[in-house]
All heavy atoms as a GROMACS GRO file, in nm:
protein
  453
    1MET      N    1   9.556  10.198  10.210
    1MET     CA    2   9.527  10.169  10.348
    1MET      C    3   9.656  10.165  10.430
    1MET      O    4   9.661  10.220  10.539
    1MET     CB    5   9.454  10.036  10.359
    1MET     CG    6   9.403  10.010  10.496
    1MET     SD    7   9.258   9.907  10.484
    1MET     CE    8   9.301   9.778  10.589
    2ILE      N    9   9.760  10.102  10.379
    2ILE     CA   10   9.887  10.097  10.451
    2ILE      C   11   9.948  10.236  10.461
    2ILE      O   12  10.002  10.274  10.565
    2ILE     CB   13   9.984   9.998  10.385
    2ILE    CG1   14   9.933   9.856  10.405
    2ILE    CG2   15  10.124  10.013  10.441
    2ILE    CD1   16  10.014   9.751  10.336
    3ILE      N   17   9.939  10.313  10.354
    3ILE     CA   18   9.996  10.448  10.355
    3ILE      C   19   9.928  10.533  10.461
    3ILE      O   20   9.994  10.607  10.533
    3ILE     CB   21   9.986  10.512  10.216
    3ILE    CG1   22  10.079  10.438  10.120
    3ILE    CG2   23  10.022  10.660  10.222
    3ILE    CD1   24  10.068  10.480   9.976
    4GLU      N   25   9.797  10.522  10.473
    4GLU     CA   26   9.724  10.600  10.576
    4GLU      C   27   9.771  10.559  10.715
    4GLU      O   28   9.790  10.644  10.802
    4GLU     CB   29   9.573  10.582  10.562
    4GLU     CG   30   9.514  10.647  10.440
    4GLU     CD   31   9.517  10.556  10.318
    4GLU    OE1   32   9.557  10.437  10.328
    4GLU    OE2   33   9.480  10.604  10.209
    5TYR      N   34   9.789  10.430  10.736
    5TYR     CA   35   9.837  10.381  10.866
    5TYR      C   36   9.974  10.439  10.899
    5TYR      O   37   9.999  10.486  11.010
    5TYR     CB   38   9.843  10.227  10.864
    5TYR     CG   39   9.908  10.167  10.986
    5TYR    CD1   40   9.839  10.156  11.106
    5TYR    CD2   41  10.040  10.124  10.982
    5TYR    CE1   42   9.899  10.102  11.218
    5TYR    CE2   43  10.101  10.070  11.093
    5TYR     CZ   44  10.030  10.058  11.211
    5TYR     OH   45  10.090  10.006  11.322
    6ILE      N   46  10.064  10.437  10.802
    6ILE     CA   47  10.199  10.490  10.822
    6ILE      C   48  10.195  10.639  10.849
    6ILE      O   49  10.265  10.690  10.937
    6ILE     CB   50  10.288  10.456  10.701
    6ILE    CG1   51  10.311  10.305  10.693
    6ILE    CG2   52  10.421  10.530  10.708
    6ILE    CD1   53  10.377  10.258  10.566
    7GLU      N   54  10.112  10.713  10.776
    7GLU     CA   55  10.103  10.858  10.797
    7GLU      C   56  10.054  10.890  10.937
    7GLU      O   57  10.106  10.981  11.002
    7GLU     CB   58  10.012  10.920  10.691
    7GLU     CG   59  10.075  10.924  10.553
    7GLU     CD   60   9.979  10.972  10.445
    7GLU    OE1   61   9.858  10.983  10.471
    7GLU    OE2   62  10.028  10.998  10.334
    8VAL      N   63   9.956  10.816  10.986
    8VAL     CA   64   9.906  10.838  11.123
    8VAL      C   65  10.016  10.803  11.223
    8VAL      O   66  10.039  10.877  11.319
    8VAL     CB   67   9.778  10.756  11.149
    8VAL    CG1   68   9.742  10.758  11.297
    8VAL    CG2   69   9.663  10.811  11.066
    9ALA      N   70  10.084  10.692  11.200
    9ALA     CA   71  10.192  10.652  11.290
    9ALA      C   72  10.303  10.756  11.294
    9ALA      O   73  10.357  10.787  11.400
    9ALA     CB   74  10.247  10.516  11.247
   10LEU      N   75  10.339  10.812  11.179
   10LEU     CA   76  10.443  10.915  11.174
   10LEU      C   77  10.403  11.040  11.252
   10LEU      O   78  10.488  11.108  11.309
   10LEU     CB   79  10.477  10.950  11.030
   10LEU     CG   80  10.563  10.848  10.957
   10LEU    CD1   81  10.572  10.882  10.809
   10LEU    CD2   82  10.701  10.838  11.018
   11GLN      N   83  10.275  11.071  11.255
   11GLN     CA   84  10.229  11.187  11.332
   11GLN      C   85  10.247  11.164  11.482
   11GLN      O   86  10.252  11.258  11.558
   11GLN     CB   87  10.083  11.217  11.300
   11GLN     CG   88  10.062  11.267  11.160
   11GLN     CD   89   9.915  11.280  11.124
   11GLN    OE1   90   9.827  11.252  11.204
   11GLN    NE2   91   9.888  11.321  11.001
   12GLN      N   92  10.258  11.038  11.522
   12GLN     CA   93  10.274  11.005  11.664
   12GLN      C   94  10.420  10.974  11.699
   12GLN      O   95  10.449  10.922  11.806
   12GLN     CB   96  10.185  10.886  11.697
   12GLN     CG   97  10.039  10.915  11.676
   12GLN     CD   98   9.953  10.792  11.689
   12GLN    OE1   99  10.000  10.684  11.720
   12GLN    NE2  100   9.825  10.809  11.666
   13ALA      N  101  10.511  11.006  11.609
   13ALA     CA  102  10.652  10.978  11.631
   13ALA      C  103  10.707  11.056  11.749
   13ALA      O  104  10.665  11.168  11.776
   13ALA     CB  105  10.732  11.012  11.505
   14HIS      N  106  10.801  10.996  11.816
   14HIS     CA  107  10.870  11.060  11.927
   14HIS      C  108  11.015  11.085  11.884
   14HIS      O  109  11.084  10.993  11.840
   14HIS     CB  110  10.867  10.968  12.050
   14HIS     CG  111  10.946  11.019  12.164
   14HIS    ND1  112  10.902  11.122  12.244
   14HIS    CD2  113  11.068  10.984  12.212
   14HIS    CE1  114  10.994  11.147  12.336
   14HIS    NE2  115  11.095  11.064  12.318
   15TYR      N  116  11.060  11.209  11.896
   15TYR     CA  117  11.196  11.246  11.855
   15TYR      C  118  11.280  11.277  11.978
   15TYR      O  119  11.231  11.335  12.075
   15TYR     CB  120  11.192  11.368  11.763
   15TYR     CG  121  11.131  11.340  11.629
   15TYR    CD1  122  10.995  11.354  11.608
   15TYR    CD2  123  11.209  11.296  11.523
   15TYR    CE1  124  10.938  11.326  11.485
   15TYR    CE2  125  11.153  11.269  11.399
   15TYR     CZ  126  11.018  11.284  11.381
   15TYR     OH  127  10.962  11.256  11.259
   16GLU      N  128  11.406  11.238  11.971
   16GLU     CA  129  11.501  11.266  12.079
   16GLU      C  130  11.632  11.314  12.017
   16GLU      O  131  11.662  11.281  11.903
   16GLU     CB  132  11.531  11.139  12.159
   16GLU     CG  133  11.412  11.080  12.230
   16GLU     CD  134  11.450  10.951  12.302
   16GLU    OE1  135  11.568  10.933  12.337
   16GLU    OE2  136  11.360  10.869  12.322
   17ILE      N  137  11.710  11.386  12.096
   17ILE     CA  138  11.846  11.422  12.057
   17ILE      C  139  11.937  11.333  12.139
   17ILE      O  140  11.927  11.329  12.262
   17ILE     CB  141  11.875  11.570  12.080
   17ILE    CG1  142  11.784  11.655  11.991
   17ILE    CG2  143  12.022  11.600  12.053
   17ILE    CD1  144  11.799  11.804  12.010
   18ILE      N  145  12.022  11.257  12.070
   18ILE     CA  146  12.110  11.162  12.136
   18ILE      C  147  12.256  11.196  12.101
   18ILE      O  148  12.282  11.274  12.010
   18ILE     CB  149  12.077  11.017  12.093
   18ILE    CG1  150  12.091  11.001  11.941
   18ILE    CG2  151  11.938  10.978  12.140
   18ILE    CD1  152  12.075  10.859  11.892
   19LYS      N  153  12.349  11.135  12.170
   19LYS     CA  154  12.491  11.154  12.140
   19LYS      C  155  12.530  11.064  12.024
   19LYS      O  156  12.479  10.954  12.010
   19LYS     CB  157  12.576  11.121  12.262
   19LYS     CG  158  12.557  11.219  12.375
   19LYS     CD  159  12.649  11.187  12.488
   19LYS     CE  160  12.627  11.289  12.599
   19LYS     NZ  161  12.718  11.269  12.711
   20GLY      N  162  12.619  11.113  11.939
   20GLY     CA  163  12.668  11.032  11.829
   20GLY      C  164  12.676  11.111  11.700
   20GLY      O  165  12.650  11.232  11.697
   21ASP      N  166  12.713  11.041  11.593
   21ASP     CA  167  12.728  11.105  11.462
   21ASP      C  168  12.594  11.152  11.405
   21ASP      O  169  12.589  11.246  11.326
   21ASP     CB  170  12.792  11.008  11.362
   21ASP     CG  171  12.935  10.974  11.399
   21ASP    OD1  172  12.998  11.053  11.474
   21ASP    OD2  173  12.984  10.870  11.354
   22LYS      N  174  12.488  11.082  11.439
   22LYS     CA  175  12.353  11.120  11.393
   22LYS      C  176  12.268  11.145  11.517
   22LYS      O  177  12.203  11.056  11.570
   22LYS     CB  178  12.294  11.009  11.307
   22LYS     CG  179  12.372  10.988  11.178
   22LYS     CD  180  12.306  10.885  11.092
   22LYS     CE  181  12.381  10.872  10.960
   22LYS     NZ  182  12.316  10.778  10.870
   23PRO      N  183  12.269  11.270  11.565
   23PRO     CA  184  12.210  11.299  11.695
   23PRO      C  185  12.057  11.299  11.701
   23PRO      O  186  12.000  11.301  11.809
   23PRO     CB  187  12.265  11.437  11.728
   23PRO     CG  188  12.291  11.500  11.596
   23PRO     CD  189  12.333  11.386  11.507
   24TYR      N  190  11.990  11.297  11.588
   24TYR     CA  191  11.845  11.298  11.590
   24TYR      C  192  11.793  11.155  11.580
   24TYR      O  193  11.833  11.080  11.491
   24TYR     CB  194  11.788  11.384  11.477
   24TYR     CG  195  11.814  11.530  11.501
   24TYR    CD1  196  11.929  11.590  11.453
   24TYR    CD2  197  11.725  11.607  11.574
   24TYR    CE1  198  11.956  11.724  11.477
   24TYR    CE2  199  11.749  11.741  11.598
   24TYR     CZ  200  11.865  11.799  11.549
   24TYR     OH  201  11.891  11.930  11.573
   25TYR      N  202  11.706  11.117  11.671
   25TYR     CA  203  11.654  10.981  11.679
   25TYR      C  204  11.502  10.987  11.682
   25TYR      O  205  11.444  11.068  11.754
   25TYR     CB  206  11.707  10.913  11.805
   25TYR     CG  207  11.648  10.778  11.833
   25TYR    CD1  208  11.687  10.667  11.760
   25TYR    CD2  209  11.554  10.761  11.934
   25TYR    CE1  210  11.634  10.541  11.785
   25TYR    CE2  211  11.499  10.637  11.960
   25TYR     CZ  212  11.539  10.527  11.886
   25TYR     OH  213  11.485  10.404  11.911
   26ARG      N  214  11.440  10.900  11.603
   26ARG     CA  215  11.295  10.895  11.600
   26ARG      C  216  11.250  10.751  11.625
   26ARG      O  217  11.310  10.657  11.577
   26ARG     CB  218  11.243  10.936  11.462
   26ARG     CG  219  11.091  10.939  11.458
   26ARG     CD  220  11.027  10.898  11.325
   26ARG     NE  221  11.070  10.768  11.279
   26ARG     CZ  222  11.116  10.747  11.156
   26ARG    NH1  223  11.128  10.842  11.069
   26ARG    NH2  224  11.154  10.626  11.120
   27LYS      N  225  11.142  10.737  11.704
   27LYS     CA  226  11.084  10.605  11.722
   27LYS      C  227  10.933  10.616  11.716
   27LYS      O  228  10.873  10.716  11.757
   27LYS     CB  229  11.129  10.540  11.851
   27LYS     CG  230  11.086  10.611  11.977
   27LYS     CD  231  11.141  10.540  12.099
   27LYS     CE  232  11.112  10.621  12.225
   27LYS     NZ  233  11.166  10.558  12.344
   28ILE      N  234  10.875  10.513  11.659
   28ILE     CA  235  10.729  10.501  11.652
   28ILE      C  236  10.697  10.365  11.712
   28ILE      O  237  10.730  10.261  11.654
   28ILE     CB  238  10.678  10.510  11.508
   28ILE    CG1  239  10.724  10.641  11.444
   28ILE    CG2  240  10.527  10.498  11.503
   28ILE    CD1  241  10.699  10.648  11.296
   29LEU      N  242  10.637  10.364  11.829
   29LEU     CA  243  10.617  10.240  11.902
   29LEU      C  244  10.528  10.140  11.828
   29LEU      O  245  10.552  10.020  11.832
   29LEU     CB  246  10.560  10.269  12.041
   29LEU     CG  247  10.651  10.353  12.131
   29LEU    CD1  248  10.582  10.380  12.264
   29LEU    CD2  249  10.782  10.281  12.155
   30ASP      N  250  10.424  10.186  11.761
   30ASP     CA  251  10.328  10.096  11.698
   30ASP      C  252  10.363  10.060  11.555
   30ASP      O  253  10.283   9.996  11.487
   30ASP     CB  254  10.188  10.158  11.700
   30ASP     CG  255  10.135  10.174  11.841
   30ASP    OD1  256  10.178  10.097  11.930
   30ASP    OD2  257  10.050  10.261  11.864
   31LEU      N  258  10.480  10.097  11.508
   31LEU     CA  259  10.517  10.072  11.369
   31LEU      C  260  10.650   9.997  11.362
   31LEU      O  261  10.754  10.053  11.397
   31LEU     CB  262  10.528  10.205  11.294
   31LEU     CG  263  10.556  10.197  11.144
   31LEU    CD1  264  10.440  10.129  11.071
   31LEU    CD2  265  10.576  10.336  11.088
   32PRO      N  266  10.648   9.870  11.320
   32PRO     CA  267  10.775   9.798  11.306
   32PRO      C  268  10.867   9.873  11.210
   32PRO      O  269  10.825   9.916  11.104
   32PRO     CB  270  10.733   9.663  11.246
   32PRO     CG  271  10.589   9.649  11.282
   32PRO     CD  272  10.534   9.789  11.283
   33GLY      N  273  10.991   9.889  11.248
   33GLY     CA  274  11.084   9.963  11.164
   33GLY      C  275  11.069  10.112  11.177
   33GLY      O  276  11.121  10.188  11.097
   34GLY      N  277  11.000  10.157  11.279
   34GLY     CA  278  10.975  10.300  11.298
   34GLY      C  279  11.089  10.376  11.361
   34GLY      O  280  11.072  10.488  11.406
   35ARG      N  281  11.206  10.316  11.364
   35ARG     CA  282  11.323  10.383  11.421
   35ARG      C  283  11.405  10.444  11.308
   35ARG      O  284  11.415  10.388  11.200
   35ARG     CB  285  11.410  10.282  11.496
   35ARG     CG  286  11.338  10.215  11.608
   35ARG     CD  287  11.421  10.102  11.669
   35ARG     NE  288  11.473  10.007  11.569
   35ARG     CZ  289  11.405   9.905  11.519
   35ARG    NH1  290  11.282   9.884  11.557
   35ARG    NH2  291  11.460   9.823  11.429
   36ALA      N  292  11.465  10.559  11.337
   36ALA     CA  293  11.552  10.623  11.238
   36ALA      C  294  11.643  10.721  11.311
   36ALA      O  295  11.612  10.767  11.420
   36ALA     CB  296  11.470  10.696  11.133
   37THR      N  297  11.756  10.752  11.248
   37THR     CA  298  11.846  10.854  11.298
   37THR      C  299  11.885  10.945  11.183
   37THR      O  300  11.867  10.911  11.066
   37THR     CB  301  11.974  10.792  11.358
   37THR    OG1  302  12.040  10.714  11.259
   37THR    CG2  303  11.944  10.708  11.480
   38GLY      N  304  11.938  11.061  11.216
   38GLY     CA  305  11.982  11.153  11.112
   38GLY      C  306  12.072  11.261  11.167
   38GLY      O  307  12.069  11.290  11.287
   39VAL      N  308  12.149  11.321  11.079
   39VAL     CA  309  12.236  11.432  11.118
   39VAL      C  310  12.150  11.554  11.150
   39VAL      O  311  12.181  11.632  11.240
   39VAL     CB  312  12.337  11.463  11.005
   39VAL    CG1  313  12.419  11.586  11.037
   39VAL    CG2  314  12.428  11.343  10.983
   40THR      N  315  12.040  11.569  11.077
   40THR     CA  316  11.945  11.678  11.102
   40THR      C  317  11.808  11.617  11.128
   40THR      O  318  11.783  11.500  11.096
   40THR     CB  319  11.934  11.772  10.981
   40THR    OG1  320  11.879  11.698  10.871
   40THR    CG2  321  12.070  11.829  10.942
   41LEU      N  322  11.720  11.696  11.183
   41LEU     CA  323  11.583  11.649  11.206
   41LEU      C  324  11.516  11.612  11.075
   41LEU      O  325  11.448  11.510  11.064
   41LEU     CB  326  11.504  11.756  11.280
   41LEU     CG  327  11.359  11.720  11.316
   41LEU    CD1  328  11.352  11.594  11.401
   41LEU    CD2  329  11.293  11.836  11.387
   42GLU      N  330  11.538  11.692  10.972
   42GLU     CA  331  11.479  11.664  10.842
   42GLU      C  332  11.530  11.532  10.785
   42GLU      O  333  11.452  11.453  10.730
   42GLU     CB  334  11.507  11.780  10.744
   42GLU     CG  335  11.430  11.770  10.615
   42GLU     CD  336  11.279  11.776  10.632
   42GLU    OE1  337  11.230  11.833  10.730
   42GLU    OE2  338  11.210  11.718  10.546
   43GLU      N  339  11.658  11.506  10.798
   43GLU     CA  340  11.713  11.379  10.750
   43GLU      C  341  11.651  11.262  10.826
   43GLU      O  342  11.618  11.158  10.768
   43GLU     CB  343  11.864  11.377  10.768
   43GLU     CG  344  11.929  11.247  10.722
   43GLU     CD  345  12.079  11.248  10.745
   43GLU    OE1  346  12.147  11.334  10.686
   43GLU    OE2  347  12.126  11.162  10.823
   44CYS      N  348  11.634  11.278  10.954
   44CYS     CA  349  11.572  11.174  11.036
   44CYS      C  350  11.429  11.147  10.988
   44CYS      O  351  11.386  11.032  10.978
   44CYS     CB  352  11.573  11.217  11.182
   44CYS     SG  353  11.512  11.093  11.296
   45ARG      N  354  11.356  11.251  10.959
   45ARG     CA  355  11.218  11.234  10.911
   45ARG      C  356  11.213  11.165  10.774
   45ARG      O  357  11.121  11.089  10.747
   45ARG     CB  358  11.150  11.370  10.901
   45ARG     CG  359  11.118  11.430  11.035
   45ARG     CD  360  11.053  11.565  11.018
   45ARG     NE  361  11.012  11.616  11.148
   45ARG     CZ  362  10.999  11.743  11.177
   45ARG    NH1  363  11.023  11.834  11.085
   45ARG    NH2  364  10.962  11.780  11.297
   46LYS      N  365  11.311  11.190  10.690
   46LYS     CA  366  11.310  11.134  10.554
   46LYS      C  367  11.358  10.990  10.549
   46LYS      O  368  11.337  10.924  10.448
   46LYS     CB  369  11.396  11.220  10.462
   46LYS     CG  370  11.333  11.353  10.430
   46LYS     CD  371  11.421  11.433  10.336
   46LYS     CE  372  11.356  11.564  10.300
   46LYS     NZ  373  11.438  11.643  10.209
   47THR      N  374  11.420  10.939  10.654
   47THR     CA  375  11.474  10.804  10.648
   47THR      C  376  11.372  10.696  10.680
   47THR      O  377  11.403  10.579  10.675
   47THR     CB  378  11.591  10.785  10.747
   47THR    OG1  379  11.560  10.848  10.869
   47THR    CG2  380  11.720  10.833  10.692
   48TRP      N  381  11.248  10.731  10.704
   48TRP     CA  382  11.152  10.628  10.744
   48TRP      C  383  11.128  10.520  10.640
   48TRP      O  384  11.113  10.405  10.677
   48TRP     CB  385  11.019  10.689  10.791
   48TRP     CG  386  10.931  10.742  10.684
   48TRP    CD1  387  10.926  10.869  10.638
   48TRP    CD2  388  10.834  10.670  10.607
   48TRP    NE1  389  10.834  10.880  10.539
   48TRP    CE2  390  10.775  10.760  10.517
   48TRP    CE3  391  10.793  10.536  10.605
   48TRP    CZ2  392  10.677  10.723  10.428
   48TRP    CZ3  393  10.694  10.499  10.515
   48TRP    CH2  394  10.636  10.591  10.428
   49PRO      N  395  11.128  10.546  10.511
   49PRO     CA  396  11.099  10.436  10.419
   49PRO      C  397  11.206  10.325  10.426
   49PRO      O  398  11.174  10.208  10.425
   49PRO     CB  399  11.098  10.500  10.280
   49PRO     CG  400  11.073  10.645  10.306
   49PRO     CD  401  11.138  10.673  10.438
   50MET      N  402  11.332  10.363  10.436
   50MET     CA  403  11.438  10.264  10.442
   50MET      C  404  11.432  10.186  10.573
   50MET      O  405  11.444  10.064  10.574
   50MET     CB  406  11.575  10.330  10.427
   50MET     CG  407  11.686  10.228  10.420
   50MET     SD  408  11.848  10.294  10.375
   50MET     CE  409  11.858  10.446  10.461
   51SER      N  410  11.411  10.254  10.684
   51SER     CA  411  11.406  10.184  10.812
   51SER      C  412  11.284  10.092  10.819
   51SER      O  413  11.289   9.986  10.878
   51SER     CB  414  11.406  10.283  10.928
   51SER     OG  415  11.291  10.363  10.927
   52LEU      N  416  11.177  10.131  10.756
   52LEU     CA  417  11.056  10.050  10.756
   52LEU      C  418  11.075   9.923  10.674
   52LEU      O  419  11.042   9.814  10.717
   52LEU     CB  420  10.938  10.131  10.700
   52LEU     CG  421  10.805  10.058  10.690
   52LEU    CD1  422  10.756  10.019  10.827
   52LEU    CD2  423  10.704  10.143  10.618
   53THR      N  424  11.134   9.934  10.557
   53THR     CA  425  11.148   9.818  10.470
   53THR      C  426  11.247   9.717  10.524
   53THR      O  427  11.235   9.598  10.493
   53THR     CB  428  11.189   9.860  10.327
   53THR    OG1  429  11.310   9.933  10.333
   53THR    CG2  430  11.083   9.940  10.259
   54THR      N  431  11.340   9.757  10.606
   54THR     CA  432  11.435   9.660  10.661
   54THR      C  433  11.371   9.569  10.764
   54THR      O  434  11.421   9.461  10.790
   54THR     CB  435  11.558   9.730  10.723
   54THR    OG1  436  11.515   9.818  10.826
   54THR    CG2  437  11.638   9.803  10.618
   55ASP      N  438  11.260   9.611  10.823
   55ASP     CA  439  11.193   9.530  10.924
   55ASP      C  440  11.074   9.452  10.870
   55ASP      O  441  11.011   9.377  10.942
   55ASP     CB  442  11.147   9.619  11.040
   55ASP     CG  443  11.261   9.655  11.134
   55ASP    OD1  444  11.373   9.609  11.108
   55ASP    OD2  445  11.237   9.726  11.230
   56LEU      N  446  11.038   9.470  10.745
   56LEU     CA  447  10.922   9.398  10.690
   56LEU      C  448  10.961   9.261  10.638
   56LEU      O  449  11.067   9.231  10.606
   56LEU     CB  450  10.858   9.480  10.578
   56LEU     CG  451  10.787   9.605  10.622
   56LEU    CD1  452  10.732   9.678  10.501
   56LEU    CD2  453  10.675   9.575  10.719
   0.00000   0.00000   0.00000
């Protein structure tokens, strides 16, 4: 049930390109810990488990 919730939330993620060492930024408003950054878009997408667990 939690996995399904996270998968739906990830589909609603908003991505931005920002200035800095990790220019890709993702946020999910309805998911605590739904923020992540990455050097590439793929890296940003893969960092969600770590960002999620730090806020739980």
